[in-house]
N, C-alpha and C positions, 0 to 999 in steps of 0.2 A: 132296766137295762140299757138304756140310752147314756144313764151316766156312768154303767159300767164298762160299756163299748167305749164313751169316750176317755177314759182313764186308763185301759188299755191302751189306746191309741197313742196316748201321750207317751207312754213310758218305753214304749217298743216292746210289750211283753210278750212271750208265746201264747197266750190267751186268756179270756176273760170265762170263768165260769159260775154257775148256779150249783146248789144245794143237788147231789148225786150225778152231777156230769161226770165223767171217767176223763182222766188226764191221761193223755198219752204219753209213753217213757219209752217206746220203741226197743223194749224188753233188754234194757240194760241191766249190768249185774251192777249189785251194792247202791242202789239209790234209794236213799233216806227218805222217809215221810215225815214232814214237819207239821205246822200248825194248818189246820185246815184240810189234812188229808187222813183216809183211810183205805184199808186192803178191804176188797170186798170179791170173792170169788177169783182170786188170782190180778186183780185189774187197781188200781189206784182210783179212788174217787174223792171227790170236792165234799166237805163237810159243810162249807160256809159260801156264801156268794163272795165274790170278789175276783182277783188277777192272779194267775200263774206265777208265782217267782222260783227262781233256781239258782241255785250258787252254788257249784261246783256240781255234788251228787245231791244236796240238799232239794226237798221240790220241796213248798209252801203255797200256801194260800195266803194273800195280801187282802185283808177283809175291806169291802167295801168302806164301812163305818166301822169304827171303834172307840172308845170310852177312851 
């Protein structure tokens, strides 16, 4: 968790998330769910641990560790 928080602080990102955390999108229209996200009961949730990244309308989770 400390590694996740330090990574988030370095990148000036919106949020660091763990699995099943809800990602706030402020009810925006046309948000695209990218890698590491899923929709559950009308909310976007993280499917892996990492840092939330946003590029225009694309919302994805950049994994803490990857191959």
